C-alpha positions in Angstrom: 26.1 -166.4 80.3 25.6 -169.6 82.4 23.0 -170.6 84.9 23.8 -172.9 87.9 23.8 -176.7 87.1 21.0 -177.2 89.7 18.8 -174.6 88.0 15.5 -176.1 86.8 14.3 -175.6 83.3 10.6 -176.4 82.9 7.3 -175.7 81.2 3.9 -175.1 82.7 0.4 -176.1 81.6 -3.1 -176.0 83.1 -5.6 -178.9 83.1 -8.6 -177.1 81.7 -6.5 -175.5 79.0 -5.0 -178.7 77.6 -6.8 -181.8 78.8 -10.1 -181.4 76.9 -13.5 -182.6 77.8 -13.7 -181.1 81.3 -17.5 -180.9 81.1 -18.0 -181.0 84.8 -16.1 -177.8 85.4 -18.1 -174.6 86.1 -16.2 -173.1 83.2 -17.8 -175.5 80.7 -21.2 -173.9 80.8 -19.6 -170.5 81.4 -18.0 -170.6 77.9 -21.5 -170.8 76.4 -22.9 -168.1 78.7 -20.1 -165.7 77.7 -20.2 -166.6 74.0 -16.6 -167.8 74.1 -15.0 -170.1 71.6 -15.6 -173.6 73.2 -12.6 -175.4 74.7 -13.9 -178.8 73.5 -11.1 -181.3 73.2 -8.4 -178.7 73.8 -5.0 -180.4 73.2 -6.4 -183.9 74.2 -3.7 -184.1 76.8 -6.0 -186.2 79.0 -5.5 -189.0 76.6 -2.1 -188.0 75.0 0.1 -187.4 78.1 2.7 -189.8 76.7 3.0 -187.6 73.6 3.4 -184.6 75.9 6.1 -186.4 77.8 8.0 -186.9 74.5 7.9 -183.1 73.9 9.1 -182.4 77.4 12.0 -184.7 76.9 12.8 -183.2 73.5 13.1 -179.8 75.2 15.7 -181.2 77.6 13.5 -180.0 80.6 14.1 -180.9 84.2 10.7 -180.0 85.5 7.0 -179.9 84.4 4.2 -178.1 86.1 0.7 -179.4 85.5 -2.6 -178.9 87.4 -5.0 -181.4 88.7 -8.6 -180.8 87.6 -10.8 -180.7 90.6 -14.0 -181.4 88.6 -12.5 -184.7 87.3 -11.2 -185.8 90.7 -14.5 -184.9 92.5 -17.2 -184.9 89.8 -19.9 -184.9 92.5 -19.7 -183.6 96.1 -17.9 -186.1 98.2 -17.5 -188.6 95.3 -13.9 -189.1 94.3 -13.0 -190.8 91.1 -10.0 -193.1 91.9 -9.3 -193.8 88.3 -8.7 -190.1 87.7 -6.5 -189.8 90.7 -4.5 -192.9 89.5 -4.0 -191.3 86.1 -2.5 -188.2 87.7 -0.3 -190.3 89.8 0.9 -192.2 86.8 1.8 -188.9 85.1 3.9 -187.8 88.0 5.6 -191.3 88.2 6.4 -191.3 84.5 7.9 -187.8 84.8 10.0 -188.8 87.8 11.2 -191.9 86.0 12.6 -189.7 83.2 14.3 -187.4 85.7 11.7 -184.7 85.3 10.5 -183.1 88.5 6.7 -182.8 88.7 5.2 -179.6 90.2 1.5 -180.1 90.9 -0.9 -177.2 91.0 -4.1 -177.8 92.9 -6.2 -174.8 91.6 -5.7 -173.2 88.2 -9.0 -171.2 87.8 -11.2 -174.2 87.2 -13.7 -175.4 89.8 -16.5 -178.1 89.8 -19.9 -177.0 88.6 -21.4 -178.6 91.7 -19.3 -176.3 94.0 -21.1 -173.2 92.7 -24.5 -175.0 92.8 -24.0 -175.7 96.5 -22.2 -172.5 97.3 -23.5 -169.9 94.8 -21.3 -167.2 96.3 -18.1 -169.3 95.8 -15.2 -168.1 97.8 -17.3 -165.4 99.5 -18.6 -168.4 101.4 -16.1 -169.4 104.1 -17.0 -173.1 103.8 -15.5 -173.4 100.3 -12.1 -173.4 102.0 -13.0 -176.6 103.7 -14.3 -178.1 100.4 -11.0 -177.3 98.8 -9.0 -178.7 101.7 -10.9 -182.0 101.4 -10.1 -182.2 97.7 -6.5 -181.2 98.1 -6.0 -183.8 100.9 -7.3 -186.6 98.8 -5.0 -185.6 95.9 -2.0 -185.1 98.1 -2.2 -188.4 99.9 -2.2 -190.2 96.5 0.5 -188.1 94.9 2.8 -187.7 97.9 5.0 -190.8 97.1 5.9 -189.2 93.8 5.5 -185.5 94.2 7.0 -183.1 96.7 6.6 -179.7 94.8 3.2 -178.1 95.2 1.4 -175.0 93.9 -1.7 -174.4 95.9 -3.2 -171.6 93.7 -2.2 -170.2 90.4 -2.6 -166.5 90.1 -5.0 -166.2 93.0 -5.5 -162.4 92.5 -6.2 -162.8 88.7 -8.7 -165.5 89.5 -10.4 -163.6 92.3 -10.5 -160.3 90.4 -12.0 -162.1 87.4 -14.5 -164.2 89.3 -15.6 -161.6 91.9 -14.5 -158.3 90.5 -15.0 -158.1 86.8 -17.5 -160.9 85.8 -14.8 -162.8 83.8 -15.0 -166.2 85.5 -17.8 -167.9 87.4 -19.6 -167.1 89.6 -19.3 -163.8 87.8 -19.6 -160.9 90.3 -19.1 -157.2 89.7 -17.6 -156.4 93.1 -14.3 -154.7 92.6 -15.7 -151.5 91.2 -18.3 -151.2 94.0 -16.8 -149.8 97.2 -19.9 -150.9 99.2 -19.1 -154.6 98.6 -16.7 -156.6 100.6 -14.4 -158.0 97.9 -11.1 -157.1 99.6 -11.7 -157.9 103.3 -13.6 -161.1 102.6 -12.8 -163.1 99.5 -9.0 -162.7 99.6 -8.7 -163.8 103.2 -10.9 -166.8 102.5 -8.6 -168.1 99.8 -5.5 -167.1 101.8 -6.8 -169.2 104.7 -7.4 -172.1 102.3 -3.8 -171.9 101.2 -2.6 -171.9 104.8 -4.7 -175.0 105.6 -3.4 -176.8 102.6 0.1 -175.8 103.4 -0.2 -177.2 106.9 -1.8 -180.4 105.6 1.0 -180.9 103.0 3.7 -180.4 105.6 2.0 -182.8 108.0 1.9 -185.4 105.2 5.4 -184.5 103.8 7.7 -182.6 106.2 10.0 -182.0 103.2 7.2 -180.6 101.0 8.0 -177.6 98.9 4.8 -175.5 98.8 4.0 -172.1 97.4 1.7 -170.2 95.0 2.2 -168.8 91.5 1.5 -165.1 91.7 1.0 -163.0 88.6 3.2 -159.9 88.8 3.5 -157.1 86.4 6.1 -154.4 86.5 4.2 -151.3 87.7 5.1 -147.7 86.8 3.3 -144.4 87.4 1.7 -143.2 84.1 2.8 -139.7 84.8 4.3 -137.5 87.6 1.8 -137.4 90.3 0.6 -141.0 89.8 3.1 -142.6 92.1 0.6 -143.2 94.9 -1.9 -144.8 92.5 0.8 -147.1 91.1 1.8 -148.1 94.6 -1.8 -148.8 95.6 -2.5 -151.0 92.6 0.8 -152.9 93.0 0.1 -153.6 96.7 -3.4 -154.7 96.0 -2.9 -156.8 92.9 0.5 -158.3 93.5 1.7 -158.1 97.1 -1.3 -158.2 99.4 -2.1 -161.9 98.9 1.6 -162.8 99.3 1.7 -160.8 102.5 -1.3 -162.7 103.9 0.5 -166.0 103.5 4.0 -164.8 104.1 4.8 -167.4 106.8 3.1 -170.3 104.9 5.2 -170.6 101.8 8.5 -172.4 101.1 9.1 -170.5 97.9 7.6 -167.7 95.9 6.4 -168.5 92.5 6.2 -165.5 90.0 4.4 -165.3 86.7 5.7 -162.4 84.6 4.5 -161.2 81.2 4.5 -157.5 80.9 4.6 -154.0 82.4 1.7 -151.7 83.1 1.4 -148.0 83.7 -1.1 -146.9 86.5 -2.7 -143.5 86.8 -5.0 -142.0 89.4 -8.6 -141.5 88.5 -11.8 -140.1 90.0 -14.0 -142.3 87.8 -16.2 -144.0 90.5 -16.4 -147.4 88.8 -12.6 -147.8 88.5 -11.1 -149.8 91.4 -9.2 -148.1 94.3 -9.1 -144.8 92.5 -6.7 -146.2 89.9 -6.6 -146.8 86.2 -4.4 -149.9 85.7 -3.2 -149.8 82.1 -3.8 -153.4 81.1 -4.3 -154.2 77.4 -7.6 -155.9 78.3 -8.9 -152.7 79.9 -7.8 -150.6 76.9 -9.7 -153.0 74.6 -12.8 -152.9 76.8 -12.9 -149.2 77.1 -11.6 -148.5 73.5 -8.4 -146.6 73.0 -10.0 -143.1 72.9 -11.8 -143.6 76.2 -8.8 -145.3 77.8 -6.6 -142.4 76.8 -9.1 -139.8 77.9 -9.3 -141.3 81.3 -5.5 -141.1 81.7 -4.4 -144.5 80.4 -1.0 -144.9 79.0 0.7 -147.6 76.9 4.2 -147.3 75.4 5.7 -148.1 72.0 7.2 -151.4 73.0 6.7 -154.5 70.7 3.4 -156.2 71.4 2.5 -159.9 71.6 -0.7 -161.6 70.4 -2.3 -160.6 73.7 -1.4 -157.0 73.0 0.9 -157.1 76.0 4.0 -155.0 75.7 7.3 -156.9 75.7 9.5 -155.4 78.5 12.3 -157.8 79.4 14.4 -155.1 81.0 11.8 -154.8 83.8 11.9 -158.5 84.5 15.2 -158.8 86.3 14.7 -155.8 88.6 11.2 -157.0 89.5 12.5 -160.4 90.5 15.3 -158.9 92.5 12.8 -156.6 94.3 10.6 -159.6 95.3 13.7 -161.5 96.5 14.7 -158.6 98.7 11.1 -158.1 100.0 10.3 -161.7 100.9 13.6 -163.5 101.2 12.3 -166.7 99.7 13.6 -168.9 97.0 11.9 -167.9 93.7 10.7 -170.0 90.8 9.5 -168.3 87.7 6.4 -170.3 87.2 5.2 -168.7 84.0 6.9 -166.4 81.4 6.1 -166.5 77.7 4.5 -164.7 74.8 1.5 -165.3 72.5 1.9 -165.4 68.8 1.3 -163.7 66.5 3.8 -161.2 68.0 5.9 -158.3 66.8 9.0 -160.2 67.9 10.1 -163.8 67.8 9.9 -166.2 70.8 13.7 -166.6 70.5 14.1 -162.8 70.9 11.6 -162.9 73.8 13.4 -165.7 75.6 16.9 -164.3 75.0 15.8 -160.9 76.5 13.9 -162.3 79.5 16.5 -164.9 80.4 19.3 -162.4 80.2 17.4 -160.1 82.5 16.7 -162.9 84.9 20.3 -163.9 84.9 21.3 -160.3 85.8 18.9 -160.5 88.8 20.6 -163.7 89.9 24.0 -162.1 89.6 22.8 -159.3 91.8 21.8 -161.8 94.5 18.3 -163.1 93.7 17.8 -166.7 94.7 16.1 -168.0 91.6 15.8 -171.8 91.5 14.0 -172.4 88.2 12.3 -171.0 85.1 9.0 -172.5 83.6 8.0 -171.4 80.2 4.3 -170.8 79.5 3.4 -172.9 77.8 4.3 -176.4 76.5 1.5 -176.4 74.0 -0.8 -173.9 72.3 -3.8 -174.1 74.5 -7.2 -172.7 75.4 -6.7 -169.1 76.5 -9.9 -168.6 78.4 -12.2 -168.0 75.5 -10.1 -168.4 72.4 -7.5 -170.5 70.7 -6.2 -167.6 68.8 -3.3 -166.5 71.1 -0.6 -169.2 70.7 1.7 -169.5 73.7 3.1 -172.9 73.0 6.6 -174.2 72.3 4.5 -176.7 70.4 1.3 -176.4 68.4 -1.9 -178.2 69.4 -0.8 -180.7 66.7 2.4 -181.1 68.7 4.7 -179.6 66.0 7.6 -177.4 67.1 6.8 -173.7 67.2 9.2 -170.8 67.0 11.7 -170.8 69.9 11.4 -174.4 70.8 14.9 -175.3 69.5 16.4 -172.2 71.2 14.8 -173.1 74.6 15.9 -176.8 74.2 19.4 -175.6 73.7 19.3 -173.4 76.8 17.9 -176.2 78.9 20.5 -178.6 77.7 23.5 -176.3 78.3 22.3 -173.9 81.0 23.7 -171.1 78.8 22.1 -168.4 76.6 23.6 -168.7 73.1 25.1 -165.6 71.7 22.8 -163.8 69.3 
């Protein structure tokens, strides 16, 4: 089962999760406020990028997606640290010199602490879009000679729901469950507008720029007969509405896929949009008896260290559906599993890559696959889930040899 020779094999990371020492980020104090395990030095990638580059090369990868930490680049409002920008430029240049295509993400959940001091409502304040554009422009002008692939926002809906819906990220609002608040008509369009402004800026700077987002998408199914409308409502809101807002301002569609969820309808007033989306995190927060009583459903599929069900057979059909809906080239920007898991990463990769290949054979224009993640990293509150092809000590983890063989040959070895 062969992939095209031009197909990109890559890995993805995020600055806050691997660099370490991002003390000027709003997340730094948020960790303490939430009682999270502290991120601390993370994987020390800020100082050990050359070691990370060796791992990327050992995996035979053609691409590497990393994010630029806004709070490092602009530690105070209007003050840009050129030495930080220069370091990111050097990373992209080193990748390119090794034949590895850098994809640069401008926003991966982390924002400067000063941003929320000056704009306590965050993205509810329309002027934050201008702040982000200023930062992105400064970064893009420096990186443009060595980077042409850009991700404006990673998982914008996960971030917005966490920051403005469920008190998971700063500024920590509880808006999604309150129909009187203006979460949907305000905060989503503000971030979509920011994407459009950055998209235009990048294309003015680089007519050949390749610009998109990385949108988290789950396979969504009705929990039971009669839940079809609820499943459609949640899928449209969480996965497709943001893409629809920026439909004409993206050169590709980036998809992050991990699992499937069942959605049921509910009359519980504090559940969003009259739905009960069956995420493992929601089950944990409610407890299984309450989750089940409210109509929640999980199936008997193997589970990963995040308690997410492993459903590779849903991956290919989902990708094909997005291709038919949006008619854009697709990059799988994230796909991976956390250990400890009930299956091996080799099994996970084999199943998901086989499903992806089936979608491509059916006509989906998929240009690349980025595994999450290169390293075991800080998973927003804990180091316990281990997503890496390498450990934090940079030792190979389960599946690294398999993925390196796939990247080298473009073929999925027979099991």
